PyMOL Python script that loads the backbone (N, CA, C, O; Angstrom):
from pymol import cmd

cmd.read_pdbstr("""\
ATOM      1  N   MET A   1      66.245  99.261  98.154  1.00  0.00           N
ATOM      2  CA  MET A   1      67.162  99.996  97.289  1.00  0.00           C
ATOM      3  C   MET A   1      68.394 100.396  98.095  1.00  0.00           C
ATOM      4  O   MET A   1      68.279 100.872  99.224  1.00  0.00           O
ATOM      5  N   ASN A   2      69.558 100.203  97.515  1.00  0.00           N
ATOM      6  CA  ASN A   2      70.820 100.548  98.159  1.00  0.00           C
ATOM      7  C   ASN A   2      71.097 102.041  97.985  1.00  0.00           C
ATOM      8  O   ASN A   2      71.169 102.534  96.859  1.00  0.00           O
ATOM      9  N   SER A   3      71.250 102.756  99.096  1.00  0.00           N
ATOM     10  CA  SER A   3      71.473 104.204  99.032  1.00  0.00           C
ATOM     11  C   SER A   3      72.851 104.571  98.498  1.00  0.00           C
ATOM     12  O   SER A   3      73.095 105.727  98.154  1.00  0.00           O
ATOM     13  N   LEU A   4      73.762 103.584  98.424  1.00  0.00           N
ATOM     14  CA  LEU A   4      75.106 103.862  97.927  1.00  0.00           C
ATOM     15  C   LEU A   4      75.212 103.745  96.412  1.00  0.00           C
ATOM     16  O   LEU A   4      76.234 104.113  95.832  1.00  0.00           O
ATOM     17  N   ILE A   5      74.178 103.240  95.772  1.00  0.00           N
ATOM     18  CA  ILE A   5      74.196 103.068  94.327  1.00  0.00           C
ATOM     19  C   ILE A   5      73.306 104.139  93.690  1.00  0.00           C
ATOM     20  O   ILE A   5      72.126 104.264  94.018  1.00  0.00           O
ATOM     21  N   SER A   6      73.888 104.889  92.794  1.00  0.00           N
ATOM     22  CA  SER A   6      73.150 105.945  92.104  1.00  0.00           C
ATOM     23  C   SER A   6      72.298 105.358  90.989  1.00  0.00           C
ATOM     24  O   SER A   6      72.752 104.501  90.230  1.00  0.00           O
ATOM     25  N   THR A   7      71.070 105.823  90.900  1.00  0.00           N
ATOM     26  CA  THR A   7      70.193 105.397  89.811  1.00  0.00           C
ATOM     27  C   THR A   7      70.153 106.443  88.708  1.00  0.00           C
ATOM     28  O   THR A   7      69.468 106.271  87.701  1.00  0.00           O
ATOM     29  N   GLN A   8      70.891 107.526  88.905  1.00  0.00           N
ATOM     30  CA  GLN A   8      70.921 108.596  87.924  1.00  0.00           C
ATOM     31  C   GLN A   8      71.802 108.200  86.752  1.00  0.00           C
ATOM     32  O   GLN A   8      72.891 107.659  86.944  1.00  0.00           O
ATOM     33  N   LYS A   9      71.338 108.466  85.549  1.00  0.00           N
ATOM     34  CA  LYS A   9      72.113 108.174  84.353  1.00  0.00           C
ATOM     35  C   LYS A   9      73.145 109.280  84.136  1.00  0.00           C
ATOM     36  O   LYS A   9      72.914 110.439  84.478  1.00  0.00           O
ATOM     37  N   ALA A  10      74.287 108.899  83.562  1.00  0.00           N
ATOM     38  CA  ALA A  10      75.346 109.877  83.303  1.00  0.00           C
ATOM     39  C   ALA A  10      74.833 111.017  82.429  1.00  0.00           C
ATOM     40  O   ALA A  10      75.229 112.170  82.604  1.00  0.00           O
ATOM     41  N   SER A  11      73.960 110.691  81.497  1.00  0.00           N
ATOM     42  CA  SER A  11      73.447 111.717  80.596  1.00  0.00           C
ATOM     43  C   SER A  11      72.539 112.707  81.318  1.00  0.00           C
ATOM     44  O   SER A  11      72.364 113.835  80.859  1.00  0.00           O
ATOM     45  N   ASP A  12      71.956 112.290  82.454  1.00  0.00           N
ATOM     46  CA  ASP A  12      71.078 113.182  83.221  1.00  0.00           C
ATOM     47  C   ASP A  12      71.867 114.206  84.031  1.00  0.00           C
ATOM     48  O   ASP A  12      71.410 115.334  84.214  1.00  0.00           O
ATOM     49  N   SER A  13      73.038 113.826  84.513  1.00  0.00           N
ATOM     50  CA  SER A  13      73.783 114.692  85.420  1.00  0.00           C
ATOM     51  C   SER A  13      74.771 115.623  84.717  1.00  0.00           C
ATOM     52  O   SER A  13      75.116 116.677  85.252  1.00  0.00           O
ATOM     53  N   GLY A  14      75.219 115.247  83.541  1.00  0.00           N
ATOM     54  CA  GLY A  14      76.233 116.030  82.851  1.00  0.00           C
ATOM     55  C   GLY A  14      77.619 115.802  83.436  1.00  0.00           C
ATOM     56  O   GLY A  14      78.584 116.444  83.020  1.00  0.00           O
ATOM     57  N   LEU A  15      77.722 114.899  84.392  1.00  0.00           N
ATOM     58  CA  LEU A  15      78.992 114.601  85.041  1.00  0.00           C
ATOM     59  C   LEU A  15      79.813 113.658  84.166  1.00  0.00           C
ATOM     60  O   LEU A  15      79.294 112.675  83.636  1.00  0.00           O
ATOM     61  N   GLN A  16      81.084 113.965  84.025  1.00  0.00           N
ATOM     62  CA  GLN A  16      81.997 113.104  83.265  1.00  0.00           C
ATOM     63  C   GLN A  16      83.145 112.706  84.179  1.00  0.00           C
ATOM     64  O   GLN A  16      83.779 113.561  84.798  1.00  0.00           O
ATOM     65  N   VAL A  17      83.412 111.403  84.262  1.00  0.00           N
ATOM     66  CA  VAL A  17      84.492 110.902  85.099  1.00  0.00           C
ATOM     67  C   VAL A  17      85.459 110.117  84.227  1.00  0.00           C
ATOM     68  O   VAL A  17      85.056 109.230  83.475  1.00  0.00           O
ATOM     69  N   ALA A  18      86.728 110.452  84.336  1.00  0.00           N
ATOM     70  CA  ALA A  18      87.770 109.743  83.595  1.00  0.00           C
ATOM     71  C   ALA A  18      88.690 109.067  84.607  1.00  0.00           C
ATOM     72  O   ALA A  18      89.174 109.707  85.540  1.00  0.00           O
ATOM     73  N   LEU A  19      88.926 107.778  84.416  1.00  0.00           N
ATOM     74  CA  LEU A  19      89.785 107.005  85.297  1.00  0.00           C
ATOM     75  C   LEU A  19      91.086 106.684  84.565  1.00  0.00           C
ATOM     76  O   LEU A  19      91.079 105.981  83.554  1.00  0.00           O
ATOM     77  N   HIS A  20      92.200 107.201  85.078  1.00  0.00           N
ATOM     78  CA  HIS A  20      93.503 106.980  84.466  1.00  0.00           C
ATOM     79  C   HIS A  20      93.829 105.486  84.510  1.00  0.00           C
ATOM     80  O   HIS A  20      93.544 104.830  85.513  1.00  0.00           O
ATOM     81  N   PRO A  21      94.421 104.933  83.444  1.00  0.00           N
ATOM     82  CA  PRO A  21      94.726 103.494  83.415  1.00  0.00           C
ATOM     83  C   PRO A  21      95.585 103.016  84.585  1.00  0.00           C
ATOM     84  O   PRO A  21      95.374 101.909  85.079  1.00  0.00           O
ATOM     85  N   LEU A  22      96.542 103.815  85.038  1.00  0.00           N
ATOM     86  CA  LEU A  22      97.387 103.403  86.160  1.00  0.00           C
ATOM     87  C   LEU A  22      96.563 103.301  87.446  1.00  0.00           C
ATOM     88  O   LEU A  22      96.781 102.397  88.252  1.00  0.00           O
ATOM     89  N   ALA A  23      95.625 104.220  87.638  1.00  0.00           N
ATOM     90  CA  ALA A  23      94.751 104.157  88.814  1.00  0.00           C
ATOM     91  C   ALA A  23      93.892 102.902  88.757  1.00  0.00           C
ATOM     92  O   ALA A  23      93.719 102.226  89.771  1.00  0.00           O
ATOM     93  N   LEU A  24      93.358 102.585  87.598  1.00  0.00           N
ATOM     94  CA  LEU A  24      92.546 101.385  87.427  1.00  0.00           C
ATOM     95  C   LEU A  24      93.374 100.126  87.701  1.00  0.00           C
ATOM     96  O   LEU A  24      92.891  99.193  88.343  1.00  0.00           O
ATOM     97  N   LEU A  25      94.601 100.099  87.222  1.00  0.00           N
ATOM     98  CA  LEU A  25      95.492  98.960  87.446  1.00  0.00           C
ATOM     99  C   LEU A  25      95.798  98.797  88.940  1.00  0.00           C
ATOM    100  O   LEU A  25      95.808  97.678  89.453  1.00  0.00           O
ATOM    101  N   THR A  26      96.044  99.892  89.624  1.00  0.00           N
ATOM    102  CA  THR A  26      96.330  99.848  91.057  1.00  0.00           C
ATOM    103  C   THR A  26      95.137  99.304  91.837  1.00  0.00           C
ATOM    104  O   THR A  26      95.306  98.468  92.726  1.00  0.00           O
ATOM    105  N   ILE A  27      93.946  99.768  91.513  1.00  0.00           N
ATOM    106  CA  ILE A  27      92.731  99.295  92.173  1.00  0.00           C
ATOM    107  C   ILE A  27      92.546  97.801  91.921  1.00  0.00           C
ATOM    108  O   ILE A  27      92.278  97.040  92.850  1.00  0.00           O
ATOM    109  N   SER A  28      92.688  97.386  90.673  1.00  0.00           N
ATOM    110  CA  SER A  28      92.533  95.983  90.307  1.00  0.00           C
ATOM    111  C   SER A  28      93.554  95.109  91.030  1.00  0.00           C
ATOM    112  O   SER A  28      93.210  94.032  91.518  1.00  0.00           O
ATOM    113  N   ASP A  29      94.804  95.562  91.103  1.00  0.00           N
ATOM    114  CA  ASP A  29      95.859  94.814  91.778  1.00  0.00           C
ATOM    115  C   ASP A  29      95.549  94.654  93.262  1.00  0.00           C
ATOM    116  O   ASP A  29      95.721  93.572  93.822  1.00  0.00           O
ATOM    117  N   TYR A  30      95.101  95.712  93.888  1.00  0.00           N
ATOM    118  CA  TYR A  30      94.804  95.673  95.314  1.00  0.00           C
ATOM    119  C   TYR A  30      93.656  94.702  95.603  1.00  0.00           C
ATOM    120  O   TYR A  30      93.721  93.935  96.564  1.00  0.00           O
ATOM    121  N   ILE A  31      92.617  94.732  94.785  1.00  0.00           N
ATOM    122  CA  ILE A  31      91.481  93.819  94.966  1.00  0.00           C
ATOM    123  C   ILE A  31      91.925  92.374  94.760  1.00  0.00           C
ATOM    124  O   ILE A  31      91.530  91.489  95.520  1.00  0.00           O
ATOM    125  N   THR A  32      92.742  92.130  93.739  1.00  0.00           N
ATOM    126  CA  THR A  32      93.223  90.782  93.458  1.00  0.00           C
ATOM    127  C   THR A  32      94.055  90.245  94.620  1.00  0.00           C
ATOM    128  O   THR A  32      93.855  89.110  95.051  1.00  0.00           O
ATOM    129  N   ARG A  33      94.986  91.052  95.130  1.00  0.00           N
ATOM    130  CA  ARG A  33      95.822  90.614  96.249  1.00  0.00           C
ATOM    131  C   ARG A  33      94.984  90.366  97.504  1.00  0.00           C
ATOM    132  O   ARG A  33      95.216  89.393  98.222  1.00  0.00           O
ATOM    133  N   HIS A  34      94.024  91.231  97.769  1.00  0.00           N
ATOM    134  CA  HIS A  34      93.127  91.086  98.923  1.00  0.00           C
ATOM    135  C   HIS A  34      92.372  89.760  98.839  1.00  0.00           C
ATOM    136  O   HIS A  34      92.243  89.045  99.833  1.00  0.00           O
ATOM    137  N   THR A  35      91.884  89.444  97.658  1.00  0.00           N
ATOM    138  CA  THR A  35      91.118  88.220  97.436  1.00  0.00           C
ATOM    139  C   THR A  35      92.004  86.981  97.549  1.00  0.00           C
ATOM    140  O   THR A  35      91.641  86.024  98.233  1.00  0.00           O
ATOM    141  N   LEU A  36      93.161  86.988  96.886  1.00  0.00           N
ATOM    142  CA  LEU A  36      94.046  85.824  96.893  1.00  0.00           C
ATOM    143  C   LEU A  36      94.628  85.534  98.278  1.00  0.00           C
ATOM    144  O   LEU A  36      94.936  84.383  98.591  1.00  0.00           O
ATOM    145  N   ARG A  37      94.779  86.559  99.097  1.00  0.00           N
ATOM    146  CA  ARG A  37      95.302  86.372 100.454  1.00  0.00           C
ATOM    147  C   ARG A  37      94.197  86.024 101.452  1.00  0.00           C
ATOM    148  O   ARG A  37      94.451  85.862 102.646  1.00  0.00           O
ATOM    149  N   ASN A  38      92.970  85.912 100.945  1.00  0.00           N
ATOM    150  CA  ASN A  38      91.806  85.617 101.797  1.00  0.00           C
ATOM    151  C   ASN A  38      91.688  86.597 102.959  1.00  0.00           C
ATOM    152  O   ASN A  38      91.355  86.211 104.079  1.00  0.00           O
ATOM    153  N   GLN A  39      91.963  87.866 102.678  1.00  0.00           N
ATOM    154  CA  GLN A  39      91.866  88.886 103.711  1.00  0.00           C
ATOM    155  C   GLN A  39      90.399  89.225 103.960  1.00  0.00           C
ATOM    156  O   GLN A  39      89.585  89.261 103.038  1.00  0.00           O
ATOM    157  N   LYS A  40      90.090  89.467 105.208  1.00  0.00           N
ATOM    158  CA  LYS A  40      88.719  89.807 105.600  1.00  0.00           C
ATOM    159  C   LYS A  40      88.574  91.319 105.681  1.00  0.00           C
ATOM    160  O   LYS A  40      89.560  92.050 105.770  1.00  0.00           O
ATOM    161  N   GLY A  41      87.349  91.763 105.647  1.00  0.00           N
ATOM    162  CA  GLY A  41      87.079  93.182 105.820  1.00  0.00           C
ATOM    163  C   GLY A  41      87.025  93.926 104.506  1.00  0.00           C
ATOM    164  O   GLY A  41      87.307  93.374 103.443  1.00  0.00           O
ATOM    165  N   PRO A  42      86.661  95.177 104.599  1.00  0.00           N
ATOM    166  CA  PRO A  42      86.508  95.993 103.382  1.00  0.00           C
ATOM    167  C   PRO A  42      87.857  96.377 102.788  1.00  0.00           C
ATOM    168  O   PRO A  42      88.887  96.358 103.462  1.00  0.00           O
ATOM    169  N   ILE A  43      87.818  96.720 101.525  1.00  0.00           N
ATOM    170  CA  ILE A  43      88.988  97.257 100.830  1.00  0.00           C
ATOM    171  C   ILE A  43      88.814  98.772 100.833  1.00  0.00           C
ATOM    172  O   ILE A  43      87.842  99.306 100.298  1.00  0.00           O
ATOM    173  N   ILE A  44      89.773  99.444 101.446  1.00  0.00           N
ATOM    174  CA  ILE A  44      89.643 100.891 101.603  1.00  0.00           C
ATOM    175  C   ILE A  44      90.849 101.565 100.959  1.00  0.00           C
ATOM    176  O   ILE A  44      91.992 101.170 101.189  1.00  0.00           O
ATOM    177  N   GLY A  45      90.582 102.576 100.157  1.00  0.00           N
ATOM    178  CA  GLY A  45      91.652 103.284  99.493  1.00  0.00           C
ATOM    179  C   GLY A  45      91.276 104.726  99.209  1.00  0.00           C
ATOM    180  O   GLY A  45      90.134 105.138  99.411  1.00  0.00           O
ATOM    181  N   ALA A  46      92.240 105.472  98.744  1.00  0.00           N
ATOM    182  CA  ALA A  46      92.050 106.874  98.401  1.00  0.00           C
ATOM    183  C   ALA A  46      92.173 107.050  96.898  1.00  0.00           C
ATOM    184  O   ALA A  46      93.018 106.426  96.256  1.00  0.00           O
ATOM    185  N   LEU A  47      91.334 107.893  96.350  1.00  0.00           N
ATOM    186  CA  LEU A  47      91.385 108.260  94.935  1.00  0.00           C
ATOM    187  C   LEU A  47      91.775 109.726  94.855  1.00  0.00           C
ATOM    188  O   LEU A  47      91.122 110.580  95.455  1.00  0.00           O
ATOM    189  N   LEU A  48      92.828 110.018  94.123  1.00  0.00           N
ATOM    190  CA  LEU A  48      93.282 111.395  93.961  1.00  0.00           C
ATOM    191  C   LEU A  48      93.114 111.805  92.511  1.00  0.00           C
ATOM    192  O   LEU A  48      93.388 111.029  91.596  1.00  0.00           O
ATOM    193  N   GLY A  49      92.667 113.017  92.318  1.00  0.00           N
ATOM    194  CA  GLY A  49      92.479 113.507  90.963  1.00  0.00           C
ATOM    195  C   GLY A  49      92.157 114.976  90.965  1.00  0.00           C
ATOM    196  O   GLY A  49      92.537 115.719  91.870  1.00  0.00           O
ATOM    197  N   GLN A  50      91.447 115.381  89.930  1.00  0.00           N
ATOM    198  CA  GLN A  50      91.102 116.785  89.767  1.00  0.00           C
ATOM    199  C   GLN A  50      89.654 116.916  89.335  1.00  0.00           C
ATOM    200  O   GLN A  50      89.077 116.007  88.739  1.00  0.00           O
ATOM    201  N   GLN A  51      89.085 118.063  89.649  1.00  0.00           N
ATOM    202  CA  GLN A  51      87.732 118.363  89.193  1.00  0.00           C
ATOM    203  C   GLN A  51      87.733 119.720  88.526  1.00  0.00           C
ATOM    204  O   GLN A  51      88.259 120.694  89.065  1.00  0.00           O
ATOM    205  N   ASP A  52      87.144 119.772  87.357  1.00  0.00           N
ATOM    206  CA  ASP A  52      86.982 121.015  86.619  1.00  0.00           C
ATOM    207  C   ASP A  52      85.515 121.094  86.223  1.00  0.00           C
ATOM    208  O   ASP A  52      85.101 120.525  85.213  1.00  0.00           O
ATOM    209  N   GLY A  53      84.742 121.798  87.022  1.00  0.00           N
ATOM    210  CA  GLY A  53      83.299 121.854  86.774  1.00  0.00           C
ATOM    211  C   GLY A  53      82.670 120.490  86.964  1.00  0.00           C
ATOM    212  O   GLY A  53      82.749 119.918  88.051  1.00  0.00           O
ATOM    213  N   ARG A  54      82.046 119.957  85.921  1.00  0.00           N
ATOM    214  CA  ARG A  54      81.378 118.653  85.986  1.00  0.00           C
ATOM    215  C   ARG A  54      82.274 117.538  85.461  1.00  0.00           C
ATOM    216  O   ARG A  54      81.807 116.416  85.263  1.00  0.00           O
ATOM    217  N   GLN A  55      83.556 117.827  85.232  1.00  0.00           N
ATOM    218  CA  GLN A  55      84.498 116.824  84.745  1.00  0.00           C
ATOM    219  C   GLN A  55      85.475 116.450  85.867  1.00  0.00           C
ATOM    220  O   GLN A  55      86.135 117.313  86.446  1.00  0.00           O
ATOM    221  N   ILE A  56      85.550 115.155  86.157  1.00  0.00           N
ATOM    222  CA  ILE A  56      86.415 114.642  87.210  1.00  0.00           C
ATOM    223  C   ILE A  56      87.400 113.658  86.595  1.00  0.00           C
ATOM    224  O   ILE A  56      87.012 112.791  85.812  1.00  0.00           O
ATOM    225  N   THR A  57      88.674 113.792  86.949  1.00  0.00           N
ATOM    226  CA  THR A  57      89.668 112.812  86.521  1.00  0.00           C
ATOM    227  C   THR A  57      90.278 112.178  87.762  1.00  0.00           C
ATOM    228  O   THR A  57      90.673 112.882  88.691  1.00  0.00           O
ATOM    229  N   ILE A  58      90.357 110.861  87.779  1.00  0.00           N
ATOM    230  CA  ILE A  58      90.990 110.119  88.872  1.00  0.00           C
ATOM    231  C   ILE A  58      92.326 109.636  88.327  1.00  0.00           C
ATOM    232  O   ILE A  58      92.381 108.827  87.401  1.00  0.00           O
ATOM    233  N   GLU A  59      93.401 110.150  88.918  1.00  0.00           N
ATOM    234  CA  GLU A  59      94.726 109.939  88.352  1.00  0.00           C
ATOM    235  C   GLU A  59      95.648 109.090  89.218  1.00  0.00           C
ATOM    236  O   GLU A  59      96.614 108.522  88.710  1.00  0.00           O
ATOM    237  N   HIS A  60      95.369 108.993  90.508  1.00  0.00           N
ATOM    238  CA  HIS A  60      96.279 108.295  91.411  1.00  0.00           C
ATOM    239  C   HIS A  60      95.468 107.642  92.528  1.00  0.00           C
ATOM    240  O   HIS A  60      94.442 108.175  92.949  1.00  0.00           O
ATOM    241  N   THR A  61      95.928 106.492  93.003  1.00  0.00           N
ATOM    242  CA  THR A  61      95.245 105.801  94.098  1.00  0.00           C
ATOM    243  C   THR A  61      96.279 105.223  95.059  1.00  0.00           C
ATOM    244  O   THR A  61      97.425 104.975  94.683  1.00  0.00           O
ATOM    245  N   PHE A  62      95.863 105.014  96.294  1.00  0.00           N
ATOM    246  CA  PHE A  62      96.685 104.271  97.248  1.00  0.00           C
ATOM    247  C   PHE A  62      95.789 103.677  98.317  1.00  0.00           C
ATOM    248  O   PHE A  62      94.696 104.175  98.586  1.00  0.00           O
ATOM    249  N   ASP A  63      96.284 102.581  98.931  1.00  0.00           N
ATOM    250  CA  ASP A  63      95.504 101.934  99.980  1.00  0.00           C
ATOM    251  C   ASP A  63      95.540 102.794 101.238  1.00  0.00           C
ATOM    252  O   ASP A  63      96.452 103.599 101.425  1.00  0.00           O
ATOM    253  N   VAL A  64      94.549 102.617 102.089  1.00  0.00           N
ATOM    254  CA  VAL A  64      94.436 103.392 103.318  1.00  0.00           C
ATOM    255  C   VAL A  64      94.529 102.428 104.494  1.00  0.00           C
ATOM    256  O   VAL A  64      93.835 101.412 104.530  1.00  0.00           O
ATOM    257  N   HIS A  65      95.386 102.752 105.450  1.00  0.00           N
ATOM    258  CA  HIS A  65      95.551 101.918 106.635  1.00  0.00           C
ATOM    259  C   HIS A  65      94.438 102.198 107.640  1.00  0.00           C
ATOM    260  O   HIS A  65      94.018 103.335 107.851  1.00  0.00           O
ATOM    261  N   MET A  66      93.986 101.113 108.245  1.00  0.00           N
ATOM    262  CA  MET A  66      92.974 101.201 109.294  1.00  0.00           C
ATOM    263  C   MET A  66      93.622 100.730 110.592  1.00  0.00           C
ATOM    264  O   MET A  66      94.554  99.927 110.569  1.00  0.00           O
ATOM    265  N   ILE A  67      93.123 101.235 111.730  1.00  0.00           N
ATOM    266  CA  ILE A  67      93.630 100.814 113.032  1.00  0.00           C
ATOM    267  C   ILE A  67      92.454 100.373 113.901  1.00  0.00           C
ATOM    268  O   ILE A  67      91.315 100.791 113.693  1.00  0.00           O
ATOM    269  N   GLN A  68      92.755  99.526 114.869  1.00  0.00           N
ATOM    270  CA  GLN A  68      91.751  99.038 115.796  1.00  0.00           C
ATOM    271  C   GLN A  68      91.682  99.995 116.981  1.00  0.00           C
ATOM    272  O   GLN A  68      92.670 100.170 117.694  1.00  0.00           O
ATOM    273  N   VAL A  69      90.520 100.615 117.196  1.00  0.00           N
ATOM    274  CA  VAL A  69      90.328 101.530 118.317  1.00  0.00           C
ATOM    275  C   VAL A  69      89.046 101.122 119.034  1.00  0.00           C
ATOM    276  O   VAL A  69      87.957 101.160 118.463  1.00  0.00           O
ATOM    277  N   GLU A  70      89.200 100.730 120.297  1.00  0.00           N
ATOM    278  CA  GLU A  70      88.057 100.333 121.121  1.00  0.00           C
ATOM    279  C   GLU A  70      87.187  99.293 120.417  1.00  0.00           C
ATOM    280  O   GLU A  70      85.959  99.375 120.441  1.00  0.00           O
ATOM    281  N   GLY A  71      87.840  98.318 119.792  1.00  0.00           N
ATOM    282  CA  GLY A  71      87.117  97.230 119.133  1.00  0.00           C
ATOM    283  C   GLY A  71      86.539  97.569 117.771  1.00  0.00           C
ATOM    284  O   GLY A  71      85.834  96.751 117.180  1.00  0.00           O
ATOM    285  N   GLU A  72      86.824  98.754 117.268  1.00  0.00           N
ATOM    286  CA  GLU A  72      86.308  99.179 115.961  1.00  0.00           C
ATOM    287  C   GLU A  72      87.453  99.499 115.013  1.00  0.00           C
ATOM    288  O   GLU A  72      88.518  99.954 115.433  1.00  0.00           O
ATOM    289  N   GLN A  73      87.218  99.256 113.731  1.00  0.00           N
ATOM    290  CA  GLN A  73      88.173  99.660 112.703  1.00  0.00           C
ATOM    291  C   GLN A  73      88.000 101.151 112.447  1.00  0.00           C
ATOM    292  O   GLN A  73      86.901 101.610 112.137  1.00  0.00           O
ATOM    293  N   LYS A  74      89.074 101.895 112.575  1.00  0.00           N
ATOM    294  CA  LYS A  74      89.035 103.342 112.360  1.00  0.00           C
ATOM    295  C   LYS A  74      90.071 103.732 111.310  1.00  0.00           C
ATOM    296  O   LYS A  74      91.099 103.078 111.140  1.00  0.00           O
ATOM    297  N   PHE A  75      89.769 104.791 110.637  1.00  0.00           N
ATOM    298  CA  PHE A  75      90.637 105.410 109.655  1.00  0.00           C
ATOM    299  C   PHE A  75      91.869 105.955 110.376  1.00  0.00           C
ATOM    300  O   PHE A  75      91.723 106.701 111.344  1.00  0.00           O
ATOM    301  N   HIS A  76      93.077 105.603 109.932  1.00  0.00           N
ATOM    302  CA  HIS A  76      94.320 106.082 110.556  1.00  0.00           C
ATOM    303  C   HIS A  76      94.633 107.455 109.975  1.00  0.00           C
ATOM    304  O   HIS A  76      95.326 107.565 108.963  1.00  0.00           O
ATOM    305  N   GLN A  77      94.120 108.499 110.616  1.00  0.00           N
ATOM    306  CA  GLN A  77      94.183 109.864 110.079  1.00  0.00           C
ATOM    307  C   GLN A  77      95.613 110.370 109.919  1.00  0.00           C
ATOM    308  O   GLN A  77      95.935 110.977 108.897  1.00  0.00           O
ATOM    309  N   THR A  78      96.470 110.135 110.896  1.00  0.00           N
ATOM    310  CA  THR A  78      97.858 110.620 110.816  1.00  0.00           C
ATOM    311  C   THR A  78      98.585 109.993 109.637  1.00  0.00           C
ATOM    312  O   THR A  78      99.255 110.689 108.875  1.00  0.00           O
ATOM    313  N   TRP A  79      98.454 108.674 109.485  1.00  0.00           N
ATOM    314  CA  TRP A  79      99.096 107.976 108.369  1.00  0.00           C
ATOM    315  C   TRP A  79      98.582 108.522 107.045  1.00  0.00           C
ATOM    316  O   TRP A  79      99.357 108.777 106.123  1.00  0.00           O
ATOM    317  N   PHE A  80      97.255 108.701 106.958  1.00  0.00           N
ATOM    318  CA  PHE A  80      96.663 109.199 105.717  1.00  0.00           C
ATOM    319  C   PHE A  80      97.188 110.593 105.376  1.00  0.00           C
ATOM    320  O   PHE A  80      97.552 110.857 104.230  1.00  0.00           O
ATOM    321  N   ASP A  81      97.228 111.475 106.358  1.00  0.00           N
ATOM    322  CA  ASP A  81      97.711 112.839 106.115  1.00  0.00           C
ATOM    323  C   ASP A  81      99.151 112.835 105.598  1.00  0.00           C
ATOM    324  O   ASP A  81      99.489 113.583 104.680  1.00  0.00           O
ATOM    325  N   GLU A  82      99.997 111.986 106.196  1.00  0.00           N
ATOM    326  CA  GLU A  82     101.390 111.892 105.745  1.00  0.00           C
ATOM    327  C   GLU A  82     101.477 111.342 104.323  1.00  0.00           C
ATOM    328  O   GLU A  82     102.252 111.839 103.506  1.00  0.00           O
ATOM    329  N   ARG A  83     100.685 110.323 104.034  1.00  0.00           N
ATOM    330  CA  ARG A  83     100.684 109.708 102.689  1.00  0.00           C
ATOM    331  C   ARG A  83     100.166 110.694 101.649  1.00  0.00           C
ATOM    332  O   ARG A  83     100.689 110.768 100.537  1.00  0.00           O
ATOM    333  N   LEU A  84      99.150 111.440 102.011  1.00  0.00           N
ATOM    334  CA  LEU A  84      98.584 112.435 101.099  1.00  0.00           C
ATOM    335  C   LEU A  84      99.605 113.529 100.799  1.00  0.00           C
ATOM    336  O   LEU A  84      99.758 113.932  99.646  1.00  0.00           O
ATOM    337  N   GLN A  85     100.301 114.008 101.820  1.00  0.00           N
ATOM    338  CA  GLN A  85     101.331 115.032 101.613  1.00  0.00           C
ATOM    339  C   GLN A  85     102.447 114.510 100.723  1.00  0.00           C
ATOM    340  O   GLN A  85     102.938 115.237  99.859  1.00  0.00           O
ATOM    341  N   ALA A  86     102.859 113.253 100.921  1.00  0.00           N
ATOM    342  CA  ALA A  86     103.902 112.657 100.096  1.00  0.00           C
ATOM    343  C   ALA A  86     103.434 112.556  98.640  1.00  0.00           C
ATOM    344  O   ALA A  86     104.208 112.803  97.715  1.00  0.00           O
ATOM    345  N   SER A  87     102.167 112.192  98.445  1.00  0.00           N
ATOM    346  CA  SER A  87     101.627 112.094  97.085  1.00  0.00           C
ATOM    347  C   SER A  87     101.578 113.453  96.416  1.00  0.00           C
ATOM    348  O   SER A  87     101.899 113.577  95.234  1.00  0.00           O
ATOM    349  N   LYS A  88     101.183 114.467  97.157  1.00  0.00           N
ATOM    350  CA  LYS A  88     101.138 115.819  96.600  1.00  0.00           C
ATOM    351  C   LYS A  88     102.532 116.267  96.188  1.00  0.00           C
ATOM    352  O   LYS A  88     102.702 116.893  95.142  1.00  0.00           O
ATOM    353  N   PHE A  89     103.525 115.951  97.005  1.00  0.00           N
ATOM    354  CA  PHE A  89     104.901 116.337  96.705  1.00  0.00           C
ATOM    355  C   PHE A  89     105.374 115.670  95.430  1.00  0.00           C
ATOM    356  O   PHE A  89     105.975 116.322  94.576  1.00  0.00           O
ATOM    357  N   VAL A  90     105.114 114.386  95.289  1.00  0.00           N
ATOM    358  CA  VAL A  90     105.528 113.642  94.093  1.00  0.00           C
ATOM    359  C   VAL A  90     104.777 114.129  92.866  1.00  0.00           C
ATOM    360  O   VAL A  90     105.366 114.243  91.791  1.00  0.00           O
ATOM    361  N   LEU A  91     103.480 114.422  93.003  1.00  0.00           N
ATOM    362  CA  LEU A  91     102.688 114.845  91.866  1.00  0.00           C
ATOM    363  C   LEU A  91     103.069 116.242  91.374  1.00  0.00           C
ATOM    364  O   LEU A  91     102.884 116.558  90.199  1.00  0.00           O
ATOM    365  N   VAL A  92     103.598 117.076  92.269  1.00  0.00           N
ATOM    366  CA  VAL A  92     103.966 118.447  91.906  1.00  0.00           C
ATOM    367  C   VAL A  92     105.289 118.470  91.158  1.00  0.00           C
ATOM    368  O   VAL A  92     105.465 119.268  90.237  1.00  0.00           O
ATOM    369  N   ILE A  93     106.212 117.615  91.536  1.00  0.00           N
ATOM    370  CA  ILE A  93     107.540 117.628  90.927  1.00  0.00           C
ATOM    371  C   ILE A  93     107.459 117.212  89.515  1.00  0.00           C
ATOM    372  O   ILE A  93     108.479 117.160  88.827  1.00  0.00           O
TER     373      ILE A  93
END
""", "prot")
cmd.dss("prot")
cmd.show_as("cartoon", "prot")
cmd.util.cbc("prot")
cmd.orient("prot")
């Protein structure tokens, strides 16, 4: 059994997740480009949204840059922090 896949039914948890169409389009576009370019490795991105109790909305997405550190792929924390701040600024205006 894969520990990353939930076997819980939505009706059991009371959790509701709404995915904004633009976020879905962005995810789909990124996967399509990754596949058509024959890029190797995982597809990594950020999902931004809101949570109100058991209701979650995913409203914005962006790809996440990875860097090579000591032979391993690592999350580029500085780049992510800057991108997140820029997204917050745009979303607030």
